C-alpha positions in Angstrom: 14.6 -13.0 -8.3 12.0 -14.0 -10.8 12.7 -13.4 -14.5 10.2 -12.1 -17.0 10.2 -10.4 -20.4 9.4 -6.8 -19.4 11.6 -3.8 -20.3 13.5 -2.4 -17.3 12.6 1.3 -17.0 15.3 1.8 -14.5 14.9 3.7 -11.2 14.7 7.5 -11.5 17.8 9.2 -10.0 15.7 11.8 -8.3 13.5 9.3 -6.5 16.0 8.3 -3.8 16.7 12.0 -3.1 13.0 12.7 -2.7 12.6 9.8 -0.3 15.4 11.1 1.9 14.2 14.7 1.8 10.7 13.7 2.9 12.1 11.4 5.6 14.1 14.3 7.0 11.2 16.7 6.9 8.8 14.3 8.6 11.4 12.9 11.1 10.0 14.6 14.2 6.4 13.5 13.5 7.6 10.0 12.6 9.6 9.6 15.8 6.6 10.8 17.9 4.2 8.4 16.2 6.7 5.5 16.5 7.0 5.9 20.2 3.3 6.4 20.9 2.1 3.5 18.7 4.8 1.1 20.0 3.9 1.8 23.6 0.2 1.5 22.9 0.5 -1.9 21.2 2.5 -3.3 24.1 -0.1 -2.0 26.6 -3.2 -3.5 24.9 -1.8 -6.7 23.4 0.8 -9.3 24.1 3.3 -10.1 21.4 5.8 -8.1 19.3 5.2 -4.5 18.2 6.1 -5.2 14.6 4.6 -7.6 12.1 7.0 -8.9 9.4 5.8 -10.4 6.2 7.5 -11.4 2.9 6.5 -9.2 0.0 7.5 -9.0 -3.6 9.2 -5.8 -4.7 11.1 -4.3 -7.6 11.5 -6.8 -10.5 10.2 -9.6 -8.4 12.7 -9.4 -5.6 11.4 -10.7 -2.2 12.0 -8.7 0.9 10.7 -8.5 4.5 8.2 -5.8 5.0 7.7 -4.1 8.4 4.3 -3.0 9.8 3.0 -2.2 13.2 1.0 -5.2 14.5 -2.7 -4.3 14.4 -4.0 -7.8 15.1 -3.9 -9.9 18.2 -0.7 -12.1 18.4 -1.0 -15.2 16.3 -4.4 -14.1 14.8 -5.4 -16.1 11.7 -4.2 -14.2 8.6 -4.8 -17.1 6.2 -8.3 -15.9 5.5 -6.8 -13.0 3.6 -5.5 -15.3 0.9 -9.0 -16.7 0.1 -10.4 -13.2 0.2 -7.8 -12.0 -2.2 -8.4 -14.9 -4.6 -12.1 -14.0 -4.7 -11.3 -10.3 -5.4 -8.9 -11.3 -8.3 -11.4 -13.7 -9.9 -14.3 -11.3 -9.6 -14.8 -7.7 -10.7 -15.9 -6.3 -7.3 -14.3 -3.5 -5.3 -11.3 -4.5 -3.2 -13.1 -4.0 0.1 -10.8 -4.8 3.0 -11.6 -7.9 5.0 -10.5 -6.5 8.3 -13.0 -3.7 8.7 -14.1 -2.1 12.0 -15.5 -4.8 14.3 -13.1 -7.6 13.2 -12.3 -9.5 16.4 -8.8 -10.3 15.2 -7.9 -6.6 15.6 -6.4 -5.2 18.7 -8.4 -2.3 20.4 -8.4 0.6 17.9 -6.5 -1.5 15.4 -8.9 -0.5 12.7 -7.8 3.2 13.2 -4.2 2.2 12.7 -5.1 0.4 9.5 -7.5 3.0 8.1 -5.2 5.9 8.8 -2.2 4.1 7.4 -0.3 4.5 10.7 0.4 0.7 10.7 2.5 1.3 7.6 5.0 3.7 9.2 7.6 1.0 9.9 7.9 0.5 6.2 10.1 3.6 6.3 12.7 1.1 7.5 12.3 -0.6 4.1 12.6 2.8 2.4 15.9 3.5 4.2 17.1 0.1 3.1 16.2 0.9 -0.5 13.6 -1.9 -0.8 10.7 0.6 -1.0 10.0 4.2 -1.9 7.6 6.5 -0.2 5.6 6.6 -3.4 4.9 3.6 -5.6 2.7 0.5 -6.1 1.8 -1.4 -2.9 4.1 -4.5 -2.5 2.2 -7.7 -3.2 2.3 -10.8 -1.1 3.8 -14.0 -2.4 0.5 -15.7 -2.9 -0.9 -12.6 -4.7 2.2 -12.5 -7.0 1.8 -16.2 -7.9 -1.7 -15.4 -9.2 -0.5 -12.6 -11.4 -0.9 -12.9 -15.2 2.2 -12.0 -17.2 1.0 -8.5 -18.0 0.3 -7.8 -14.3 4.1 -8.0 -13.5 4.8 -4.7 -15.3 3.7 -3.0 -12.0 6.9 -4.4 -10.5 9.0 -2.0 -12.7 8.6 0.6 -10.0 9.8 0.4 -6.4 6.8 -0.4 -4.1 5.7 2.4 -1.9 3.7 3.4 1.2 1.4 5.5 -1.0 0.8 5.7 -4.7 -1.4 6.5 -7.6 -3.8 3.6 -6.8 -4.1 4.6 -3.2 -5.2 8.1 -4.0 -7.4 7.1 -6.9 -10.1 5.1 -5.2 -8.2 2.2 -3.5 -11.0 0.1 -1.9 -13.5 1.5 -4.5 -11.5 -0.1 -7.3 -11.2 -3.6 -8.6 -8.0 -5.6 -8.8 -7.6 -5.0 -12.5 -8.1 -1.2 -12.0 -5.4 -1.3 -9.4 -3.0 -3.1 -11.8 -3.7 -0.6 -14.6 -3.1 2.4 -12.3 0.2 0.8 -11.0 1.4 0.1 -14.6 0.5 3.6 -15.6 2.6 4.9 -12.7 5.5 2.6 -13.5 5.5 4.0 -17.1 5.1 7.6 -16.2 7.2 8.2 -13.1 8.0 11.9 -12.5 8.9 14.2 -9.7 5.7 16.3 -10.4 3.5 13.1 -10.2 5.1 12.0 -7.0 4.6 15.4 -5.4 0.9 15.4 -6.5 0.4 11.9 -4.9 2.0 13.1 -1.6 -0.4 16.1 -1.5 -3.4 13.8 -2.2 -2.4 11.2 0.4 -3.4 13.1 3.6 -7.0 13.9 2.6 -7.3 10.4 1.2 -6.3 8.9 4.6 -8.8 11.2 6.4 -11.6 9.9 4.1 -10.6 6.3 4.7 -10.8 6.8 8.5 -14.2 8.4 8.0 -15.4 5.5 5.8 -14.3 2.9 8.3 -15.8 4.8 11.2 -19.3 4.8 9.7 -18.8 1.3 8.2 -19.4 2.4 4.6 -19.1 0.0 1.7 -18.1 2.0 -1.4 -19.2 1.0 -4.8 -16.8 0.1 -7.6 -15.7 2.6 -10.2 -15.7 1.7 -13.9 -12.8 0.0 -15.4 -10.2 2.5 -16.4 -9.2 3.0 -20.0 -6.0 4.9 -21.0 -8.0 8.2 -21.4 -9.5 7.8 -17.9 -6.0 7.1 -16.5 -4.8 10.4 -17.9 -7.8 12.1 -16.4 -6.9 10.7 -12.9 -3.4 12.3 -13.3 -4.9 15.6 -14.5 -7.0 15.8 -11.4 -4.1 14.8 -9.1 
């Protein structure tokens, strides 16, 4: 585990309980999607159903993240590192590299990614306690190594499948805007905020699928100051 001089906020006691309750409520739908997607991936592409990748989680702890494989087996994923470096150095929106039409994707792989269905296996990480359903997205090792010291405060919350950044613009935001939203969340975790994020997630996912389907390229939003961050919460 990395060490850095950031106060440990601790993990809210209610958060684990909320994760387990949501898992139980959604279990029938989760099981159905797991079976359908697993069978589909095996039918349209050779290789494993799951894609495993090292991610950096709470307080810099590495873990293996699970995803449904949405790219062809052994597709080149190295281009993501260069793409991310450009996003971090610039002030442009974090537009995804693997949009609809990317030849690395399996048939309909863009739908899995745009809808967030490829993230469902991360519920395994939630069960193991490495992630929560709501929290900052877990960074890759190479992304973490490019963090400035103040960026690491986002690691004071368990990483999640959905979070404040994901429902506040996501690919319309810049890297620094994402970091500010994640830090705001880490400092202000509450049951009410998590429930608001859950309710905002489903319409946000539908909008993402629509954007990908029409090939839209959303413009950036302005950098968020503390007052704007509070406005995001007020609207959530």
